[in-house]
Each structure stands twice: as structure tokens, then as C-alpha cells.
Steps between C-alpha positions, in 0.01 A plus 500: 500500500600658832513878540866610517604749768788733583531613866666838564570577870812616681427278803628145456244382758212663312626364167513144632156542653354625172668218306350242738154651468525496121593133505209431735269654240674305219660813351845452346764742633758545222697795642561708813668837549612692808451850355357684199828522309563126528145436379548731199825332400340157516189607307718624212584138423276393208442159660356639825133580446307447825122510494493674838734718711455523878645841580606647834508882518763589756841384379847661494623642171223471239186459711164361389370832369816558297477148363140557392601808302775306321267209429251745350767641269594150385132404447522205737214255437510307829226545756626686808373446855626764744575344841584743780438581865417863414156658546208434265485852357868492401459158339198624303708791371779266391249279317354804321850617404587163350178479302546852367832378355321218318607222736284200577460570873309211655453685829663542839524293819610610845764294677515256666424305186299180546385228264139618529593862425706396200230266371233772530721762336556274200135403456419558135861581411587415141851538368542733207658375185865598470432582138413866458162561342475753222267783603156503339471826307176685415554396137502133609167541680345686206619228261344233723170692506499542122567127458204413721723344768352701789168366625315506829385263771311511828658490844268363774444747785400373846304675774741430785239548773256248351756281322285503187558596137404868477599572143775500240763745384579557134874462435715499183665171414735350243677176427822454701693459174418860402697655790693207657619550856366854533320628810130496417396785732773728364390436141137573588604836643693571180197408290267734687745786452483464119247719314464219243368267770192713568302380195593137568394509864171664397431206270586264787254689720219472244540122487537475877173687560326260262645207696386653829148549364492137382609371842242712676220381267592145602483581870869562570494835683858613474663842500777594258809716547628665182832693506497787249774745397439847649467646149180298457329714762606831343244481216185692594283234328650213702252500791174524301622246243609252768174538697302452177693179428419367847133584454489324161644186660269531803801511731463681832769771523602374845615172343796673332809657661717713270864525609692820425835367378814713456361813664755779463317816607499631142367826361171324413446398864188719515344320201582164656349604832182612323468160329563310821238704685242426230575129524513487879171684550338221296659240735778382267792399723824701466835365620850638524802269479787588734841479329697520822429861593406405855271751670574770241213358292259667742635846421548444127188296418283575801280724285396206281155353576636156586320190622811278520870531568740237366807422709838512331615155387855593604383589850328162538815322385730700730274436800606136481839604639465853640320601816465859376315384187271287716408809701442701182253236378318499834466877525433551127200267523385671819520839324316363196217377723489830690435664161214250435692330218575134432856366504618259229823304458539359149831315514472244781741213442564335840288380796696732731398803290138388506506452878657842554239670278218318674630610841514858372133471385570538127172471308593340167794293374612334179821357362675173422414354843128566444472366148650491153392734220175385339325526166138613487384137460703389805360758743161333573657160568774655716228675698321172565820328610590790728156477663542127555843539660420815698 
């Protein structure tokens, strides 16, 4: 079924041009508007539900920015691609504004619009359902945990310089029927923020370390990334207990990277820092996951004894359409390397993202493009197939 499009531009020439490009890419234009007010009036009709809106910024009356604010208030579900001749920094600001209002902003493109620009901007675009999803509440997640519906799986992690399997990352998983249509990454963040999830993730970790030891005994020398809630590190017994567990399993500490999830600079930051130092001095890897803070992570978490820095998944997605985000990736990785850390991108979904990360000298990558989530029994065979196919 073709993606349906609405084109909003005050220039009749630009509208016709955009319509022709959409047809060239087999997109179905179902509506056009010459200003923001006209677009709003049309979108109020219950029968007009475009998958995508191509939006010009500079228009008389209700301009593109005003239209975005109104679309945010009405909880518009269509994807929105901002198309304008204005400078990159301004377009990036408009995109950020739209996303802060809960809109599905696909990205921005500078005019003149071409078929190649439009095709690239829409790479990976998936229309949202026009049916509003009920929010997943903490009680829903706790109920799923209590019912045994939250499990875990392994995400293959590639050394991007060598193009070889470097290790796996432990991630929560569930059947799609448990939380249909919900954003997986958002739910994982919600899980890690729940105190009740700490015990469950610790049980996942115990099994994962046993799996890692089994693989290593059979000659599969992999590393493992394990995200842990920050509260896990606050216990003064955490470091000696964890190191003792590794010793009992004959696992080298350097084969495990513990990720500090949901860091909030709490009152127990000193206890957490003490634990991390004890782990790091024994060569256990420590990683921090960026949640979109940009370079502020250096000031806020620069005191942590890190070995890895994980790029924000949102930044990687935005870089597909925004030049500013591309530069942030490039210079973030450069800064990470200057600090003698490794850079990791865990949500790579398109070849263009992979190419951009490789050009920026990112060290490790994982995600849907690299490989599907695996069970413990599937990891050795996946490793063999990856070696065969390079």
C-alpha cells in the first residue's frame, strides 16, 4: 500500500514540483495546502489521514512553525518532513521543537528538493498507526514481570574496524503481544527506571555470565555488555561479589562491560563511584549510555572510570536527516577517542547509518541491521555464520 502524502507550501510551483517527485517515488499525494491554516482545516476532516506531511516553513498567515505547534496540540500522527531553503541550524531547531511536542518528525531537507534528497530523507520511514496507543504504565511493566513475560536475549555486537563479532549485549525482551505497537527502546528505559526491575536484571545477569563462561569453554571468545540500573552499583558489596562470581566462572574481568543505565547524579553518587573504581581497577569494562545530553555527559559523568561511551540512539537516527547531528556524531567519537575510550552505537538500523559510523571511526555497533536478537543456543551458530560471510 502506497504511503499517502500531504504537501503544504505557499508556492504553487514548489507544490507541483513536490507532487511530481512524490509520484516519481510512488508516493500517493492525497492533499495539498497553500498555507498552515488551510492545512489545519483539511486535517480536521476525519477522512484525511496522510502518512506523511511535506511542510514548508515560510508561508503567509500560519507559517510552518505555527502549524507544527497546532499539530502537536492535536496529537497529529503523520510523519512530518520539513522542507525549506533556510539554514541547517534553524532547520535542526525546528525539528527539535516538533519532537518536543510529541510529533513524528522524520527530519529536514534543504530546498531545492530532489528525488534523491526525498528518497534519502524517507529511508527507514514507517508510518505511525492512526490509532492512539494507550501509554504503558509502571504497573503494566510490573505485572508483566510478575507474570514472567519479561525475558532476555543477546544482541550481536560487531567490531566495526575488523568487521568481526566482538561480543553480545544483554537486552530485555518480551513477546510482541504483551505490549503491541509500543516503542521497544522507550519501554526498556522505563524498565530500568523501576526499582522492581533490579532483582530481575540481576537474575538475567547471573544466567548471562554462565552462558558466557560456557561459550568461552568451547572456544568462543566473546565479550558481554550488561546494562545495570544505577542502584545496583550503590551497594558496597556489589564489586567484591561480582568479581568473586567472575572468578568462580573463570571469566576474565575484561570480558565483561557493565553499562551504567539511568544515571541521575543521585545522593549515592559517591558510593556508585567507589564501586565502579573497584571494578575498573580489576579491568571490568564500564560504559555510560548517552540519553541525548550531547557533550554535557563529559561534565556530568566525566568523573566515572569509563572504558566505553554509547552514542544516543536518537542522535544516530536524527543524523540520517540532519547535518548538525552528523557533526555531533563525528566530534563525539573524536572526543571519546581523545579520552582513550571506545565508542559504541547500539541501534543501527540502516546501511547509511552504518556507513556514517564507519566513516566517523566508531568502534562497535549492533542493532537490527547487524543481527536479530539471539538465544544462548543461537549465539555460537550465528558467530560461525558471521565469520563465513565476513
